[in-house]
VOLO-613581 format. One record per residue: residue in one letter; x, y, z of N, C-alpha, C in turn; residue number from 1. Coordinates in steps of 0.02 Angstrom, whole numbers, always signed. Example, Ala and Ser with C-alpha at 12.3 -4.5 7.8 and 13.67 -1.06 7.14 Angstrom:
{rest=A n.east=+660 n.north=-284 n.up=+390 ca.east=+615 ca.north=-225 ca.up=+390 c.east=+660 c.north=-165 c.up=+390 nr=1}
{rest=S n.east=+642 n.north=-112 n.up=+354 ca.east=+684 ca.north=-53 ca.up=+357 c.east=+645 c.north=+2 c.up=+394 nr=2}
! end
This chain:
{rest=M n.east=+703 n.north=+177 n.up=+3350 ca.east=+744 ca.north=+200 ca.up=+3406 c.east=+703 c.north=+246 c.up=+3451 nr=1}
{rest=I n.east=+719 n.north=+243 n.up=+3516 ca.east=+689 ca.north=+288 ca.up=+3564 c.east=+745 c.north=+322 c.up=+3603 nr=2}
{rest=T n.east=+729 n.north=+379 n.up=+3632 ca.east=+777 ca.north=+414 ca.up=+3674 c.east=+751 c.north=+413 c.up=+3745 nr=3}
{rest=V n.east=+794 n.north=+392 n.up=+3792 ca.east=+778 ca.north=+394 ca.up=+3863 c.east=+831 c.north=+436 c.up=+3897 nr=4}
{rest=I n.east=+817 n.north=+457 n.up=+3958 ca.east=+865 ca.north=+496 ca.up=+3997 c.east=+887 c.north=+453 c.up=+4055 nr=5}
{rest=L n.east=+952 n.north=+439 n.up=+4058 ca.east=+981 ca.north=+399 ca.up=+4112 c.east=+1027 c.north=+444 c.up=+4152 nr=6}
{rest=N n.east=+1007 n.north=+458 n.up=+4214 ca.east=+1047 ca.north=+502 ca.up=+4258 c.east=+1069 c.north=+565 c.up=+4221 nr=7}
{rest=N n.east=+1022 n.north=+597 n.up=+4188 ca.east=+1031 ca.north=+661 ca.up=+4152 c.east=+1069 c.north=+656 c.up=+4086 nr=8}
{rest=D n.east=+1082 n.north=+595 n.up=+4062 ca.east=+1114 ca.north=+586 ca.up=+3997 c.east=+1066 c.north=+552 c.up=+3949 nr=9}
{rest=A n.east=+1060 n.north=+579 n.up=+3889 ca.east=+1016 ca.north=+550 ca.up=+3839 c.east=+1048 c.north=+487 c.up=+3809 nr=10}
{rest=L n.east=+1007 n.north=+435 n.up=+3802 ca.east=+1030 ca.north=+372 ca.up=+3772 c.east=+981 c.north=+353 c.up=+3716 nr=11}
{rest=E n.east=+1008 n.north=+329 n.up=+3661 ca.east=+967 ca.north=+303 ca.up=+3607 c.east=+964 c.north=+227 c.up=+3615 nr=12}
{rest=L n.east=+903 n.north=+200 n.up=+3617 ca.east=+893 ca.north=+129 ca.up=+3627 c.east=+848 c.north=+101 c.up=+3572 nr=13}
{rest=A n.east=+854 n.north=+38 n.up=+3561 ca.east=+809 ca.north=+5 ca.up=+3514 c.east=+739 c.north=+3 c.up=+3544 nr=14}
{rest=K n.east=+690 n.north=+12 n.up=+3502 ca.east=+621 ca.north=+7 ca.up=+3524 c.east=+610 c.north=-63 c.up=+3552 nr=15}
{rest=G n.east=+575 n.north=-69 n.up=+3609 ca.east=+563 ca.north=-134 ca.up=+3639 c.east=+614 c.north=-153 c.up=+3692 nr=16}
{rest=T n.east=+665 n.north=-111 n.up=+3703 ca.east=+714 ca.north=-125 ca.up=+3755 c.east=+681 c.north=-123 c.up=+3823 nr=17}
{rest=T n.east=+698 n.north=-172 n.up=+3865 ca.east=+672 ca.north=-173 ca.up=+3934 c.east=+722 c.north=-141 c.up=+3981 nr=18}
{rest=L n.east=+699 n.north=-123 n.up=+4039 ca.east=+743 ca.north=-96 ca.up=+4090 c.east=+797 c.north=-147 c.up=+4107 nr=19}
{rest=G n.east=+778 n.north=-210 n.up=+4113 ca.east=+827 ca.north=-262 ca.up=+4128 c.east=+882 c.north=-268 c.up=+4075 nr=20}
{rest=Q n.east=+863 n.north=-263 n.up=+4012 ca.east=+912 ca.north=-268 ca.up=+3958 c.east=+960 c.north=-208 c.up=+3960 nr=21}
{rest=L n.east=+933 n.north=-149 n.up=+3972 ca.east=+976 ca.north=-89 ca.up=+3978 c.east=+1027 c.north=-97 c.up=+4034 nr=22}
{rest=L n.east=+1003 n.north=-119 n.up=+4092 ca.east=+1048 ca.north=-127 ca.up=+4149 c.east=+1100 c.north=-181 c.up=+4136 nr=23}
{rest=L n.east=+1080 n.north=-234 n.up=+4103 ca.east=+1128 ca.north=-287 ca.up=+4085 c.east=+1181 c.north=-259 c.up=+4037 nr=24}
{rest=D n.east=+1159 n.north=-222 n.up=+3986 ca.east=+1206 ca.north=-192 ca.up=+3938 c.east=+1255 c.north=-144 c.up=+3972 nr=25}
{rest=L n.east=+1231 n.north=-109 n.up=+4023 ca.east=+1273 ca.north=-61 ca.up=+4059 c.east=+1312 c.north=-92 c.up=+4117 nr=26}
{rest=E n.east=+1304 n.north=-158 n.up=+4125 ca.east=+1336 ca.north=-195 ca.up=+4179 c.east=+1316 c.north=-166 c.up=+4247 nr=27}
{rest=Q n.east=+1253 n.north=-147 n.up=+4254 ca.east=+1227 ca.north=-119 ca.up=+4316 c.east=+1174 c.north=-164 c.up=+4348 nr=28}
{rest=D n.east=+1168 n.north=-225 n.up=+4324 ca.east=+1119 ca.north=-273 ca.up=+4352 c.east=+1150 c.north=-313 c.up=+4409 nr=29}
{rest=K n.east=+1176 n.north=-277 n.up=+4458 ca.east=+1212 ca.north=-309 ca.up=+4513 c.east=+1183 c.north=-289 c.up=+4580 nr=30}
{rest=P n.east=+1200 n.north=-326 n.up=+4632 ca.east=+1175 ca.north=-307 ca.up=+4699 c.east=+1195 c.north=-236 c.up=+4717 nr=31}
{rest=G n.east=+1152 n.north=-204 n.up=+4755 ca.east=+1167 ca.north=-136 ca.up=+4777 c.east=+1143 c.north=-82 c.up=+4730 nr=32}
{rest=V n.east=+1111 n.north=-102 n.up=+4674 ca.east=+1085 ca.north=-54 ca.up=+4626 c.east=+1009 c.north=-50 c.up=+4634 nr=33}
{rest=A n.east=+983 n.north=+10 n.up=+4636 ca.east=+910 ca.north=+21 ca.up=+4636 c.east=+895 c.north=+68 c.up=+4577 nr=34}
{rest=V n.east=+834 n.north=+63 n.up=+4551 ca.east=+816 ca.north=+101 ca.up=+4492 c.east=+748 c.north=+134 c.up=+4501 nr=35}
{rest=A n.east=+745 n.north=+197 n.up=+4481 ca.east=+681 ca.north=+233 ca.up=+4478 c.east=+667 c.north=+248 c.up=+4404 nr=36}
{rest=L n.east=+606 n.north=+235 n.up=+4384 ca.east=+584 ca.north=+249 ca.up=+4316 c.east=+529 c.north=+301 c.up=+4321 nr=37}
{rest=N n.east=+542 n.north=+360 n.up=+4294 ca.east=+495 ca.north=+415 ca.up=+4298 c.east=+474 c.north=+428 c.up=+4371 nr=38}
{rest=Q n.east=+524 n.north=+428 n.up=+4414 ca.east=+518 ca.north=+444 ca.up=+4485 c.east=+480 c.north=+391 c.up=+4525 nr=39}
{rest=Q n.east=+474 n.north=+331 n.up=+4498 ca.east=+442 ca.north=+275 ca.up=+4533 c.east=+493 c.north=+219 c.up=+4538 nr=40}
{rest=V n.east=+508 n.north=+196 n.up=+4599 ca.east=+555 ca.north=+141 ca.up=+4608 c.east=+527 c.north=+78 c.up=+4576 nr=41}
{rest=V n.east=+569 n.north=+43 n.up=+4539 ca.east=+549 ca.north=-19 ca.up=+4506 c.east=+583 c.north=-77 c.up=+4542 nr=42}
{rest=A n.east=+543 n.north=-125 n.up=+4566 ca.east=+570 ca.north=-183 ca.up=+4600 c.east=+615 c.north=-223 c.up=+4553 nr=43}
{rest=R n.east=+669 n.north=-249 n.up=+4580 ca.east=+716 ca.north=-288 ca.up=+4541 c.east=+681 c.north=-344 c.up=+4504 nr=44}
{rest=S n.east=+631 n.north=-374 n.up=+4535 ca.east=+594 ca.north=-430 ca.up=+4504 c.east=+556 c.north=-408 c.up=+4441 nr=45}
{rest=Q n.east=+546 n.north=-343 n.up=+4432 ca.east=+510 ca.north=-317 ca.up=+4375 c.east=+554 c.north=-290 c.up=+4319 nr=46}
{rest=W n.east=+619 n.north=-286 n.up=+4331 ca.east=+664 ca.north=-256 ca.up=+4282 c.east=+659 c.north=-288 c.up=+4214 nr=47}
{rest=S n.east=+659 n.north=-355 n.up=+4211 ca.east=+660 ca.north=-389 ca.up=+4146 c.east=+595 c.north=-382 c.up=+4108 nr=48}
{rest=E n.east=+541 n.north=-364 n.up=+4144 ca.east=+476 ca.north=-357 ca.up=+4112 c.east=+456 c.north=-285 c.up=+4098 nr=49}
{rest=Q n.east=+495 n.north=-238 n.up=+4122 ca.east=+477 ca.north=-167 ca.up=+4117 c.east=+501 c.north=-138 c.up=+4050 nr=50}
{rest=P n.east=+455 n.north=-126 n.up=+4003 ca.east=+476 ca.north=-96 ca.up=+3940 c.east=+493 c.north=-22 c.up=+3949 nr=51}
{rest=L n.east=+538 n.north=+2 n.up=+3908 ca.east=+556 ca.north=+73 ca.up=+3910 c.east=+522 c.north=+108 c.up=+3851 nr=52}
{rest=A n.east=+504 n.north=+170 n.up=+3862 ca.east=+470 ca.north=+210 ca.up=+3811 c.east=+508 c.north=+275 c.up=+3800 nr=53}
{rest=A n.east=+495 n.north=+306 n.up=+3744 ca.east=+527 ca.north=+370 ca.up=+3728 c.east=+516 c.north=+420 c.up=+3785 nr=54}
{rest=N n.east=+569 n.north=+455 n.up=+3801 ca.east=+569 ca.north=+508 ca.up=+3852 c.east=+564 c.north=+483 c.up=+3924 nr=55}
{rest=D n.east=+570 n.north=+417 n.up=+3935 ca.east=+573 ca.north=+392 ca.up=+4003 c.east=+634 c.north=+421 c.up=+4038 nr=56}
{rest=K n.east=+626 n.north=+434 n.up=+4103 ca.east=+681 ca.north=+459 ca.up=+4144 c.east=+700 c.north=+404 c.up=+4193 nr=57}
{rest=I n.east=+762 n.north=+381 n.up=+4187 ca.east=+787 ca.north=+325 ca.up=+4228 c.east=+841 c.north=+352 c.up=+4274 nr=58}
{rest=T n.east=+835 n.north=+336 n.up=+4338 ca.east=+885 ca.north=+356 ca.up=+4386 c.east=+913 c.north=+294 c.up=+4419 nr=59}
{rest=L n.east=+979 n.north=+286 n.up=+4417 ca.east=+1013 ca.north=+230 ca.up=+4450 c.east=+1040 c.north=+254 c.up=+4517 nr=60}
{rest=F n.east=+1030 n.north=+213 n.up=+4567 ca.east=+1056 ca.north=+227 ca.up=+4634 c.east=+1101 c.north=+169 c.up=+4654 nr=61}
{rest=H n.east=+1155 n.north=+185 n.up=+4688 ca.east=+1200 ca.north=+134 ca.up=+4715 c.east=+1198 c.north=+139 c.up=+4791 nr=62}
{rest=A n.east=+1182 n.north=+82 n.up=+4823 ca.east=+1179 ca.north=+80 ca.up=+4896 c.east=+1248 c.north=+94 c.up=+4925 nr=63}
{rest=I n.east=+1248 n.north=+133 n.up=+4978 ca.east=+1310 ca.north=+149 ca.up=+5013 c.east=+1300 c.north=+133 c.up=+5087 nr=64}
{rest=A n.east=+1342 n.north=+90 n.up=+5113 ca.east=+1337 ca.north=+72 ca.up=+5184 c.east=+1368 c.north=+126 c.up=+5227 nr=65}
{rest=G n.east=+1340 n.north=+134 n.up=+5285 ca.east=+1368 ca.north=+184 ca.up=+5329 c.east=+1320 c.north=+199 c.up=+5385 nr=66}
{rest=G n.east=+1338 n.north=+246 n.up=+5426 ca.east=+1294 ca.north=+260 ca.up=+5482 c.east=+1303 c.north=+329 c.up=+5508 nr=67}
! end
């Protein structure tokens, strides 16, 4: 098991979990969601290939339309 921080909350994940799998499990793999991993934005095309490691900091953003 590894511990990651998602929007300031600690989560325990299985070793080898990818960012894509986490977002799928959280039902956050939908349009309008952006993700930063350790303060670096990760392209949606890389989510399924991005492994997570102990102490990673993940920030989810939801796009908001407006002007």
